[in-house]
VEXDREN-2710 file (C-alpha; in Angstrom, 1 decimal):
% VEXDREN-2710
k/r/px/py/pz
1/MET/-16.7/12.4/-1.4
2/GLY/-17.0/9.3/-3.5
3/ASN/-19.8/7.8/-5.6
4/ASN/-20.0/4.4/-3.7
5/SER/-18.1/2.5/-6.3
6/GLN/-14.6/3.9/-5.8
7/HIS/-11.8/3.3/-3.4
8/ALA/-10.5/6.4/-1.6
9/PHE/-7.0/5.0/-1.4
10/VAL/-5.6/2.0/-3.2
11/SER/-2.2/0.3/-3.3
12/LEU/-0.6/-0.9/-6.6
13/LYS/-2.0/-4.2/-7.7
14/GLU/1.5/-5.6/-8.3
15/ASN/5.2/-4.5/-8.2
16/MET/5.1/-2.8/-4.8
17/SER/8.8/-2.5/-4.2
18/SER/8.7/-0.6/-0.9
19/LEU/6.6/0.1/2.2
20/TYR/4.0/2.9/2.1
21/ASN/2.5/5.0/4.8
22/LEU/-1.0/6.6/4.8
23/THR/-2.1/9.5/7.1
24/ALA/-5.6/11.1/6.8
25/SER/-5.8/14.0/9.1
26/GLU/-8.9/16.1/10.0
27/CYS/-11.0/15.0/7.1
28/GLU/-14.2/13.2/6.3
29/ILE/-14.0/10.2/4.0
30/SER/-17.5/9.3/2.8
31/ASN/-19.5/7.4/0.2
32/PHE/-16.7/5.2/-1.1
33/TYR/-16.8/1.5/-1.7
34/SER/-13.8/1.2/0.6
35/VAL/-11.5/3.7/2.4
36/LEU/-8.4/1.7/1.6
37/LYS/-7.9/-1.3/-0.7
38/ALA/-4.5/-3.0/-0.1
39/TYR/-3.7/-5.6/-2.6
40/LYS/-1.8/-8.8/-2.0
41/GLU/2.0/-8.3/-1.4
42/SER/1.6/-4.6/-0.7
43/MET/3.1/-3.6/2.7
44/SER/2.4/-0.6/4.9
45/ASP/4.4/0.3/7.9
46/LYS/1.7/2.6/9.3
47/ILE/-1.9/3.7/8.5
48/ASN/-3.2/6.6/10.5
49/PHE/-6.6/8.3/10.6
50/VAL/-6.2/11.4/12.9
51/LEU/-9.4/13.3/13.9
52/SER/-11.0/11.9/10.8
53/THR/-14.5/10.5/10.1
54/LEU/-15.1/7.4/7.9
55/LYS/-18.8/7.2/7.0
56/SER/-21.2/5.6/4.6
57/CYS/-18.5/3.3/3.0
58/ALA/-19.3/-0.3/2.1
59/ASN/-15.9/-1.4/3.5
60/ASP/-13.6/0.7/5.6
61/ILE/-10.2/-1.0/5.2
62/GLU/-9.7/-4.0/2.9
63/LEU/-6.4/-5.8/3.5
64/SER/-5.9/-8.7/1.0
65/GLU/-5.6/-12.2/2.4
66/ALA/-2.2/-13.9/2.4
67/LYS/-2.7/-17.4/0.9
68/ASN/0.8/-18.6/0.9
69/ASP/1.1/-19.3/4.7
70/LYS/4.4/-17.5/4.9
71/GLY/3.3/-15.1/7.7
72/ASP/3.2/-12.1/5.4
73/TYR/0.9/-9.2/6.3
74/ASN/-0.2/-5.9/4.8
75/VAL/0.3/-3.5/7.7
76/THR/2.3/-3.2/10.9
77/GLN/0.1/-0.6/12.7
78/ILE/-3.3/1.0/12.1
79/THR/-4.4/3.8/14.4
80/LYS/-7.5/5.9/14.6
END
C-alpha cells in the first residue's frame, strides 16, 4: 500500500541496457501515484497483472512518450 505520492514500480530513468519484465500475481496494488512509471528509452517485453487488483491510484500505467519519431515503444505486451 502506497501513500498516493509513490510509484509502485519504476524503470531506471536512464541507462536501461536490457529489456525488463514485470509480473504482479494475486496481489492488491493500491494508493500509489502510479502502478508503473516507465521512463523514456526503457523497454519491457511483457507486463502481466495476474489475478491482481489495481485500485485508488492516480495513474495506473505511465509509459513515457517517444518524441523522436523512430517508432520506439516502451512495452511489447501488457496483460491483465
